[in-house]
C-alpha positions in Angstrom: 0.0 0.0 0.0 1.2 3.6 -0.7 -0.2 5.0 2.5 2.3 3.7 5.0 2.3 4.2 8.8 4.8 6.9 9.5 6.8 5.5 12.4 10.5 5.7 11.4 12.7 8.7 11.4 13.3 10.3 8.0 16.9 10.7 6.8 18.6 14.1 7.1 18.7 14.3 3.3 17.2 12.4 0.4 15.5 13.8 -2.7 11.6 14.6 -3.5 8.2 15.8 -5.4 4.1 16.9 -5.7 0.0 16.4 -4.9 -3.5 14.6 -4.3 -6.3 13.6 -6.8 -9.7 12.2 -7.4 -10.8 8.6 -6.7 -11.3 7.4 -10.3 -8.7 9.2 -12.3 -6.7 12.5 -12.2 -8.2 15.6 -13.7 -6.3 18.0 -15.8 -4.2 20.6 -14.0 -6.4 23.6 -13.1 -5.4 27.2 -14.2 -3.4 29.2 -11.6 -5.5 30.5 -8.7 -6.9 34.0 -9.1 -6.2 35.2 -5.5 -8.1 32.5 -3.6 -7.0 29.1 -2.6 -8.2 26.2 -4.8 -5.9 23.3 -4.0 -8.5 21.6 -1.7 -10.8 20.8 -4.6 -8.2 20.7 -7.4 -5.9 18.4 -5.7 -8.2 15.8 -4.3 -8.7 16.7 -0.7 -12.2 15.5 0.1 -13.8 18.4 2.0 -16.1 21.4 1.7 -14.6 24.4 -0.1 -12.8 26.6 2.5 -13.3 30.3 2.8 -10.9 32.5 0.8 -7.6 32.6 2.5 -4.9 35.2 2.7 -1.2 34.4 2.7 -0.8 35.2 6.4 -3.6 32.7 7.3 -1.4 29.6 7.3 -1.6 27.6 10.6 1.1 28.0 13.1 1.3 24.5 14.4 2.9 25.8 17.6 0.4 26.8 20.2 0.2 26.6 24.0 -0.7 23.1 25.1 0.1 20.6 27.7 3.4 20.0 25.9 4.4 23.6 25.2 4.2 26.8 27.4 5.4 29.8 25.3 6.2 31.9 28.3 8.2 29.2 30.1 10.0 28.4 26.8 11.0 32.1 26.4 12.2 32.2 30.0 14.2 29.0 29.3 15.8 30.6 26.3 16.6 33.7 28.2 18.2 31.7 31.0 20.3 29.7 28.5 21.5 32.9 26.8 22.4 34.6 30.1 24.1 31.6 31.6 26.2 30.8 28.5 26.7 34.1 26.9 30.5 33.7 27.0 30.3 30.5 24.9 27.4 31.6 22.6 27.1 35.4 22.7 24.3 35.3 20.1 22.1 33.1 22.3 21.1 36.0 24.4 19.9 37.9 21.3 17.9 34.8 20.3 15.6 35.4 23.2 14.8 39.0 22.1 14.4 37.9 18.5 12.0 35.0 19.4 10.0 37.3 21.7 9.6 39.7 18.7 8.4 36.8 16.5 11.6 36.9 14.4 12.0 33.2 14.3 13.8 33.2 11.0 16.7 34.8 12.9 16.4 33.2 16.3 16.0 29.6 15.0 19.5 29.5 13.3 21.1 30.8 16.5 19.6 28.1 18.7 20.3 25.4 16.0 24.0 26.4 15.8 24.4 26.4 19.6 22.8 23.0 20.1 24.8 21.5 17.2 28.0 22.5 19.0 26.6 21.2 22.3 25.8 17.9 20.8 29.1 17.6 18.9 31.8 19.6 20.7 34.4 18.0 18.4 33.1 20.2 15.6 34.3 23.3 17.5 37.8 24.3 16.2 38.7 26.6 19.1 40.2 24.4 21.9 39.2 26.7 24.7 35.6 26.9 23.6 35.5 23.1 22.9 36.6 22.5 26.5 34.0 24.8 27.9 31.2 23.1 25.9 32.3 19.7 26.9 32.0 20.6 30.5 28.4 21.8 30.1 25.3 20.0 31.5 22.1 21.3 29.9 18.9 19.3 30.1 17.4 18.0 26.9 14.0 19.6 27.9 15.7 23.0 28.0 17.0 22.5 24.4 13.6 21.3 23.3 11.8 24.4 24.7 14.5 26.7 23.2 14.2 25.1 19.8 10.4 25.3 19.7 10.1 28.9 20.8 13.0 30.1 18.6 11.6 28.4 15.6 14.3 25.7 15.0 12.0 23.1 13.5 14.8 20.8 12.7 16.0 20.0 16.2 12.5 20.4 17.5 11.4 17.4 15.4 14.7 15.5 16.0 14.1 15.8 19.8 10.5 14.7 19.7 10.3 12.3 16.7 9.8 8.8 18.2 8.0 9.9 21.4 4.3 9.2 22.0 1.9 10.4 24.6 -1.7 9.9 25.7 -2.0 13.5 26.9 -3.3 15.9 24.2 -1.8 13.7 21.5 -3.0 16.0 18.6 -1.0 19.0 20.0 2.0 16.8 20.5 1.8 15.4 16.9 1.6 19.0 15.6 5.0 19.6 17.3 6.3 16.5 15.4 4.8 17.7 12.2 5.3 21.5 12.3 4.3 24.2 9.8 7.9 25.0 8.9 8.7 28.2 6.9 5.0 28.8 6.3 5.5 32.5 5.6 7.9 31.6 2.8 6.0 28.5 1.6 2.4 29.7 1.3 2.9 32.5 -1.3 4.8 30.1 -3.6 2.1 27.5 -3.3 -0.6 30.0 -4.0 1.3 31.3 -7.0 1.7 27.8 -8.6 -1.4 26.2 -7.1 0.4 23.5 -5.2 -0.8 22.0 -1.9 1.6 23.3 0.9 0.9 20.3 3.0 2.3 18.1 0.3 5.4 20.3 0.1 5.8 20.1 3.9 5.7 16.3 3.6 8.4 16.4 1.0 10.4 18.8 3.1 10.2 16.5 6.1 11.6 13.6 4.1 14.2 15.7 2.3 15.8 17.7 5.1 13.7 17.4 8.3 13.1 21.1 7.9 16.8 22.0 8.0 17.7 24.9 5.6 21.4 24.2 6.1 21.2 20.5 5.0 23.8 19.4 2.6 23.8 15.8 1.3 26.7 13.7 0.3 25.6 14.1 -3.3 25.6 17.9 -3.0 21.8 18.5 -2.6 21.2 21.7 -0.7 18.7 23.2 1.7 15.1 22.5 2.8 14.1 20.7 -0.4 17.5 19.2 -1.2 18.0 20.7 -4.7 21.2 19.8 -6.5 23.1 22.5 -8.3 22.3 21.4 -11.8 18.6 21.2 -11.2 18.7 24.6 -9.5 20.4 26.1 -12.5 17.8 24.7 -14.9 14.9 25.9 -12.7 16.5 29.3 -12.5 16.7 29.5 -16.3 13.0 28.5 -16.6 12.1 31.2 -14.2 14.0 33.8 -16.2 16.7 34.2 -13.5 20.0 33.9 -15.4 22.3 34.7 -12.5 22.0 31.5 -10.4 24.4 30.9 -7.5 24.1 27.5 -5.6 24.7 29.3 -2.3 21.2 30.9 -2.7 19.7 27.5 -2.2 20.4 27.8 1.5 17.9 30.7 1.6 14.5 29.1 2.5 12.5 31.4 0.3 14.6 30.7 -2.8 14.8 27.0 -2.1 11.1 26.7 -1.7 10.3 28.9 -4.7 12.4 26.7 -6.9 11.1 23.4 -5.4 7.4 24.4 -5.6 7.8 25.6 -9.2 9.6 22.3 -10.2 7.0 20.2 -8.4 4.2 22.0 -10.2 5.9 21.1 -13.5 6.2 17.5 -12.5 2.6 17.4 -11.4 1.5 18.8 -14.8 3.7 16.3 -16.7 1.8 13.4 -15.0 -1.6 15.1 -15.3 -2.1 15.7 -11.6 -0.9 12.3 -10.4 0.9 13.6 -7.3 2.4 10.2 -6.4 4.2 10.0 -9.7 5.4 13.6 -9.3 6.7 12.7 -5.8 8.5 9.7 -7.2 10.0 11.8 -10.0 11.2 14.5 -7.6 13.3 11.8 -6.0 14.2 9.5 -8.8 13.9 11.7 -11.9 10.8 11.9 -14.3 12.7 10.1 -17.1 13.4 7.1 -14.8 9.8 6.9 -13.7 8.7 7.1 -17.4 10.8 4.1 -18.3 9.3 2.2 -15.3 5.7 2.7 -16.4 6.1 2.7 -20.2 4.4 -0.6 -20.7 1.6 0.0 -18.1 0.4 3.5 -18.8 -3.3 3.8 -18.0 -3.7 0.1 -17.1 -1.9 -0.5 -13.8 -3.3 0.5 -10.4 -1.1 3.0 -8.6 -0.4 0.8 -5.6 0.9 -2.0 -8.0 2.9 0.5 -10.0 4.7 1.8 -6.9 5.6 -1.7 -5.9 7.1 -2.2 -9.3 9.5 0.9 -9.1 12.8 -0.8 -9.7 14.9 1.1 -7.1 14.1 0.7 -3.4 14.9 4.4 -2.5 12.2 6.0 -4.7 9.7 3.2 -3.9 10.1 3.8 -0.1 10.2 7.5 -0.7 6.8 7.7 -2.2 5.3 5.7 0.6 6.8 7.9 3.3 5.9 11.2 1.6 2.3 10.1 1.0 2.1 9.0 4.6 3.4 12.4 5.9 1.1 14.2 3.5 -1.9 12.3 5.0 -0.7 13.2 8.5 -0.4 16.9 7.6 -3.9 17.0 6.1 -5.3 15.2 9.1 -3.7 17.7 11.5 -4.2 20.9 9.7 -6.7 20.4 6.8 -10.4 21.5 6.9 -12.8 19.2 8.8 -13.3 16.0 7.0 -10.3 16.5 4.6 -8.4 13.5 3.5 -5.8 12.6 0.8 -7.4 10.8 -2.1 -5.0 8.8 -4.2 -5.3 8.7 -8.0 -6.2 5.2 -9.2 -3.7 5.0 -12.1 -1.4 7.1 -14.3 -3.2 8.3 -17.4 -0.8 10.8 -19.0 3.0 11.5 -19.3 4.0 14.6 -21.2 7.8 14.9 -21.1 7.7 18.2 -23.1 6.7 19.9 -19.9 9.8 18.9 -17.9 12.3 16.1 -18.3 15.0 16.7 -15.7 
């Protein structure tokens, strides 16, 4: 089955793709949205049409609950910054930034400090390394600091395999956060792509880490390789591409959403094929289905994908997608898988 229980931790970097469809067969890609959201109906989420949304209306995913007290978390971050300002001078500033809601700036500070605390051997300065090795900081303090500062990477890494019977929905939202929503939602609105699908891909690709760099050179939140980034940049009419810009969350997400939209169009809205192609390449997926186009059920096709990595990748991403829709989608929403692949148009995108 494509929908797989999501119980194992995603790797720090892999490679990914796009969206959900109707029960019988996928419909043609709709035109770009004219101001209001349309992905609920267009991409197969079974639910009533939502009210018109504005870009700033994305859900936060981080609210006060039995598992998270914002005031206590801010106090913890302030205490860490004050106690360890000689080792991490910026940590004190992270408290003020988080308090002002500037988590794009506070998150990287906390992430960098915890990375050094976790692996002192990565610190080149011997004196600082010795100081860090001597520290004792509770994991719960780092968790609170990560959440309030907006470091979704270590937030999820800390909480990933834990379970609870106390307010489980709020806890699961901390495990499946709305990461970089302010950057993601406008791009998804522009190219009519479901942001919950992109979040599912982001989770599998980088675990929401904008600084992720894989052994193959894939960069950032959506693990875009340099060659793919250059081709996307050219298609967008941006001739001065520099790979370092892929570490910028907004640039990385803009390129990824645009590319995923092209893949989704190529396969006529079959989001599972787009996801597989994001990971394994659309040309490889085309070769795999060449003899079965329009005849093989999607579940059966996925099991026939020759390489284990893209096969498992699709199952995980679809599972994460379903989890996101269950947590944040409109009441009654669910991911509806397309039954089979009915179209493949390589002229749209073939890289």
